[in-house]
C-alpha positions in Angstrom: -26.6 85.8 0.3 -29.5 85.7 -2.1 -29.7 88.0 -4.8 -32.7 90.3 -4.3 -33.8 92.5 -7.1 -36.4 95.4 -6.7 -38.9 95.5 -9.8 -42.1 97.5 -10.7 -45.1 94.8 -11.2 -45.0 95.6 -14.9 -41.7 94.1 -15.3 -42.7 90.7 -13.5 -42.9 87.5 -15.6 -43.9 84.1 -15.2 -41.2 82.0 -13.5 -40.2 84.8 -11.1 -40.1 84.2 -7.5 -41.4 86.8 -5.3 -39.9 87.0 -2.0 -40.9 90.6 -0.6 -43.8 93.3 -1.2 -44.0 96.9 -0.9 -46.6 96.5 1.7 -47.2 94.2 4.7 -48.1 90.8 3.8 -51.4 90.6 5.8 -52.4 93.7 3.7 -52.8 91.4 0.8 -54.8 88.3 0.2 -51.4 86.5 -0.3 -51.1 83.4 1.7 -47.3 82.5 1.3 -44.7 84.8 2.3 -42.7 84.2 -0.9 -44.4 82.7 -4.1 -43.9 81.7 -7.7 -45.3 83.6 -10.4 -47.1 80.7 -12.3 -49.1 82.5 -15.1 -50.2 86.0 -16.2 -53.2 85.7 -13.7 -50.7 85.9 -11.0 -49.2 88.9 -12.2 -52.7 90.6 -12.2 -53.2 89.8 -8.7 -50.1 91.2 -7.5 -50.6 94.4 -9.6 -53.9 94.8 -7.9 -52.1 95.0 -4.3 -48.5 96.3 -5.0 -46.5 98.7 -7.2 -43.2 97.2 -6.6 -42.1 93.7 -5.3 -38.6 92.2 -4.8 -37.7 88.8 -6.5 -35.0 86.4 -5.4 -33.1 86.1 -8.7 -31.0 83.1 -7.5 -34.3 81.1 -6.8 -36.0 82.0 -10.1 -32.6 81.0 -12.0 -33.3 77.6 -10.1 -36.8 77.3 -11.2 -35.9 78.3 -14.7 -33.2 75.7 -14.9 -35.5 73.1 -13.4 -38.4 73.8 -15.7 -36.2 73.5 -19.0 -35.0 70.2 -17.6 -38.4 68.8 -16.8 -40.1 70.6 -19.8 -42.6 72.3 -17.6 -43.6 75.7 -17.0 -43.0 76.0 -13.4 -42.3 73.3 -10.5 -45.6 74.6 -8.5 -48.2 72.0 -8.1 -50.7 72.0 -11.1 -54.7 72.1 -9.8 -57.1 70.9 -12.5 -60.2 73.1 -13.0 -63.4 71.3 -12.6 -66.6 72.7 -13.9 -69.5 72.1 -11.6 -72.4 69.8 -12.8 -75.2 71.8 -11.4 -75.7 75.2 -10.1 -74.7 76.1 -6.5 -78.5 76.7 -5.4 -79.6 73.2 -7.1 -77.0 71.5 -5.0 -77.8 73.4 -1.7 -81.5 72.3 -2.2 -80.3 68.8 -2.9 -77.8 68.4 0.0 -79.2 70.4 2.6 -81.3 68.1 4.3 -79.0 65.4 3.6 -76.3 67.3 5.3 -78.2 67.8 8.4 -79.4 64.2 8.7 -75.7 63.1 8.1 -74.6 65.4 11.2 -77.4 64.1 13.4 -76.4 60.3 12.3 -72.6 61.2 13.0 -73.5 62.3 16.6 -75.7 59.4 17.1 -73.2 57.0 15.9 -70.1 58.5 18.2 -72.4 58.6 21.0 -73.3 54.8 20.6 -69.5 54.0 20.2 -68.7 56.2 23.6 -71.6 53.9 25.3 -69.4 50.6 24.0 -71.5 50.0 21.0 -70.0 48.8 17.7 -69.3 51.0 14.6 -72.5 51.2 12.4 -70.4 50.7 9.0 -73.7 51.0 6.9 -74.2 54.6 8.2 -70.6 55.5 7.7 -70.5 54.1 4.0 -73.9 55.8 3.3 -72.8 59.1 4.5 -69.6 59.2 2.6 -71.1 58.1 -0.6 -73.5 61.0 -0.4 -70.6 63.4 0.1 -68.9 62.2 -2.6 -71.7 62.4 -5.0 -72.4 66.0 -3.8 -68.8 67.1 -4.2 -68.9 65.6 -7.8 -71.7 67.6 -8.5 -70.8 70.8 -6.9 -68.3 71.0 -4.0 -68.8 74.4 -2.7 -72.3 73.5 -1.2 -71.0 71.1 1.2 -67.8 73.3 2.0 -69.9 76.3 2.9 -71.9 74.1 5.3 -68.6 72.8 6.8 -68.2 76.5 8.2 -71.5 76.2 10.2 -70.5 74.9 13.6 -71.7 74.1 16.9 -68.7 74.3 19.5 -70.6 71.6 21.6 -70.9 69.3 18.7 -67.0 69.7 18.0 -66.2 66.0 17.3 -68.9 64.9 15.5 -69.0 67.9 12.9 -65.1 67.9 12.9 -65.3 63.8 11.6 -67.9 65.1 8.9 -65.9 68.1 7.9 -62.6 66.2 7.7 -64.5 63.6 5.2 -66.1 66.3 2.9 -62.7 68.2 2.9 -60.7 65.2 2.3 -63.2 64.3 -0.7 -63.0 67.8 -2.2 -58.9 67.6 -1.9 -59.0 64.0 -3.2 -61.0 65.2 -6.6 -58.4 67.8 -7.2 -55.7 65.2 -6.8 -57.3 63.1 -9.6 -58.8 60.1 -7.3 -61.6 58.3 -8.8 -64.9 58.0 -7.4 -64.2 54.7 -5.3 -60.8 56.1 -4.1 -62.9 59.3 -3.2 -65.3 57.0 -0.9 -62.3 55.3 0.5 -60.5 58.5 1.3 -63.7 60.2 2.6 -64.4 57.0 5.0 -60.9 57.5 6.5 -61.7 61.1 7.0 -65.1 60.2 8.8 -63.6 57.7 10.8 -60.0 59.1 11.7 -61.0 60.5 15.2 -63.4 57.5 16.4 -60.5 56.6 18.9 -61.5 59.8 21.1 -64.7 58.2 21.8 -62.5 56.1 24.4 -61.1 59.0 25.8 -62.7 60.8 28.9 -65.0 63.5 27.9 -63.3 66.1 30.5 -60.2 65.7 28.8 -61.5 66.2 25.3 -63.3 69.3 26.3 -60.9 70.6 28.9 -60.7 74.4 28.3 -56.8 74.7 29.7 -53.5 73.1 28.7 -53.5 69.3 29.4 -51.1 67.7 31.8 -48.6 65.2 30.7 -50.6 62.3 31.8 -53.9 63.8 30.2 -52.0 64.4 27.0 -51.0 61.0 26.8 -54.4 59.7 27.3 -55.3 62.2 24.5 -52.8 60.6 22.1 -54.1 57.1 22.8 -56.9 57.9 20.8 -55.0 56.8 17.6 -54.3 53.3 19.4 -58.3 53.0 20.2 -59.1 54.4 16.8 -57.0 51.4 15.4 -58.6 48.7 17.9 -62.3 49.9 17.4 -61.6 49.5 13.6 -59.9 46.3 13.8 -62.8 44.7 15.5 -65.1 46.0 12.8 -66.1 43.8 9.9 -66.4 45.0 6.3 -64.4 47.9 6.5 -62.0 49.5 4.1 -58.5 48.7 5.8 -57.0 51.9 5.0 -59.3 53.4 7.5 -57.6 51.5 10.1 -54.1 52.8 9.0 -55.2 56.2 8.9 -56.9 56.3 12.5 -53.5 54.8 14.0 -51.3 57.3 11.8 -52.8 60.4 11.1 -50.8 62.3 13.9 -47.5 61.0 12.4 -45.0 63.5 10.9 -42.9 63.8 8.0 -40.0 64.7 10.3 -40.6 61.6 12.3 -41.6 63.4 15.1 -45.1 62.4 15.5 -47.3 59.8 17.3 -47.8 57.1 18.3 -44.9 55.4 16.6 -42.4 58.2 15.5 -42.7 57.0 11.9 -40.4 58.4 9.2 -41.9 60.4 6.3 -41.6 57.2 3.9 -43.5 54.9 6.2 -46.6 57.1 6.4 -49.4 56.2 3.7 -50.6 58.6 1.2 -54.1 58.7 2.8 -52.6 59.4 6.1 -50.7 62.4 4.8 -53.9 63.8 3.2 -56.1 63.4 6.5 -53.3 64.8 8.6 -53.5 68.0 6.4 -57.2 68.2 6.5 -57.5 67.0 10.2 -55.1 70.1 11.3 -56.9 72.7 8.8 -60.2 72.1 10.2 -59.3 72.0 13.6 -57.4 75.3 13.4 -60.6 77.0 11.7 -62.8 75.7 14.5 -63.7 77.5 17.6 -62.7 75.3 20.5 -63.1 75.5 24.2 -59.5 76.4 24.6 -58.7 78.0 21.2 -60.5 80.4 19.2 -60.9 79.8 15.4 -58.2 80.9 12.9 -59.2 82.4 9.5 -58.3 80.1 6.6 -55.9 82.5 5.4 -54.0 82.1 8.9 -54.5 78.2 8.9 -52.8 77.9 5.4 -50.1 79.9 6.3 -49.4 77.8 9.3 -49.8 74.6 7.0 -47.4 76.5 4.6 -44.7 77.0 7.2 -45.0 73.3 8.5 -44.7 71.9 5.1 -41.7 69.4 4.8 -41.9 69.1 8.9 -45.4 68.1 10.0 -47.0 67.8 6.5 -46.0 66.2 3.1 -44.6 69.3 1.1 -46.1 68.7 -2.1 -49.4 67.7 -0.5 -49.5 71.0 1.5 -48.8 73.1 -1.5 -51.7 71.3 -3.4 -54.1 71.5 -0.5 -53.4 75.2 -0.1 -54.2 75.7 -3.8 -57.2 73.6 -3.5 -58.8 75.6 -0.6 -57.6 78.9 -2.3 -57.7 82.3 -0.8 -61.6 82.3 -0.1 -63.2 79.5 0.4 -66.7 79.2 0.4 -68.2 80.3 3.7 -65.7 83.1 4.2 -66.6 86.2 5.7 -64.8 88.9 3.7 -64.5 92.9 3.8 -64.0 94.6 0.6 -61.9 97.5 0.0 -65.3 99.7 -0.1 -65.7 98.9 3.4 -68.8 96.6 2.6 -68.7 93.0 4.2 -70.1 89.9 2.7 -69.9 86.1 2.4 -68.4 83.9 -0.2 -70.8 81.4 -1.7 -69.0 80.3 -4.4 -65.2 79.9 -5.5 -64.0 81.0 -8.7 -61.8 78.2 -10.2 -60.2 80.4 -13.0 -59.6 83.4 -10.9 -59.7 82.5 -7.3 -59.3 86.1 -6.0 -62.7 86.9 -7.5 -65.3 84.7 -6.0 -68.9 85.1 -5.7 -70.2 86.8 -2.5 -73.4 87.9 -0.6 -72.9 91.3 0.6 -74.6 91.6 4.0 -73.2 94.9 5.4 -72.8 98.3 4.2 -69.5 100.5 4.0 -70.5 102.0 7.5 -70.8 98.4 8.7 -74.7 98.2 9.0 -76.6 95.3 8.0 -78.4 95.7 4.8 -82.3 95.2 4.7 -81.8 93.3 1.6 -78.7 91.4 0.9 -77.3 91.4 -2.6 -75.0 89.2 -4.7 -71.8 90.2 -6.4 -69.8 88.3 -8.9 -66.5 89.7 -8.5 -65.2 88.2 -11.7 -66.9 91.3 -13.2 -64.0 93.6 -12.2 -62.1 91.8 -14.7 -64.6 92.7 -17.5 -64.9 96.6 -16.1 -68.4 96.1 -14.9 -67.5 96.5 -11.1 -65.1 99.1 -9.9 -61.8 97.7 -8.3 -63.1 98.9 -4.9 -65.0 95.7 -4.6 -61.8 93.6 -4.4 -61.4 91.7 -1.3 -59.3 93.3 1.5 -59.4 90.9 4.4 -60.9 87.5 5.5 -62.6 87.5 8.9 -63.6 85.0 11.4 -66.8 83.4 11.8 -69.0 86.1 14.2 -67.0 89.0 13.1 -69.0 92.3 12.8 -71.8 90.3 14.5 -72.1 88.0 11.3 -73.0 84.4 12.1 -73.0 82.0 9.5 -75.4 79.8 11.5 -77.9 82.9 11.5 -77.8 82.9 7.6 -78.5 79.2 7.3 -81.6 79.6 9.6 -82.7 82.5 7.7 -82.4 80.3 4.5 -80.2 82.5 2.9 -78.3 79.1 1.6 -81.4 77.9 -0.2 -82.0 81.1 -1.9 -78.6 81.8 -3.5 
């Protein structure tokens, strides 16, 4: 049995593994039920929500032993900090029209394919290049926009969103610009085979029959065949279209590949594809919050998803990604507009509702990092993440009001 020890948060140290809290996990911002204390900031975050925690001393000793052998502070994935090249407001203004055009072009391209047309590789490449440049300038602008959806346009939005999320993730993985373009193209075209699956199956609001599910799974084969017949295309996109539903445990489809047989880009797109699908409203399933989706990814690490990539992806997305609707301990409700790369639990938000859940006549911006400086009271800490539409807040409405362009 594991050796569990109760500690006051003041006694926590870097390298300890926290396995239990003095409150429910869902009452805290912690994504994973069990996590390693990597630095002093992690201790500060725990102290904000708990008085006592329990550590697994056996696991802590293993981590300590491993760290001394490899000469690192911990075995957890390190995520580099990239400073934005431009302000968020400037990038929104730069990319807003291009993003709307990209969605329109994506839908038109997929409609053409459904009608038997060829893939317009130039449209695909140009769209991906624009996304790469935007992510390099300031990733939160496009990540904010991926949160704004139309259920009836799911497939087109999903393809573009997976492209953007994959590029943002690839940037954190250290890929260079050309590799980001290739990865983005893989994400953009990963589901192109669905254009050969009957619409009534794609949009069915109930569970699929065995036959229908087989037809759905065939989109990977259709995608491979469509891309094989397309000239001047990065060949890795063919593999990803064919393999993005394979699993590390060998139980995926269409080939039940073992983990070592799945390419790195297919592993990445598998993660991003699942995350974007889970956080979208579908005709048969309501959207999950980013926190709920990341918990599922964490639980499926080493089974459905590559374990190391899953942990890095969780850290890349973070507790409160841009576009998240959050409730503060004060009772106020806001929208995350910009993540804080150094203090992930303290993003910039727009407060849109008062403590009694009434819409404000004039929204205001809060930089939650000011809590650390004592400028803002701790009642402004984030208590919970909510789905789009909660409290009557719809991100699309704020986009239409021009809020995105004023921040």
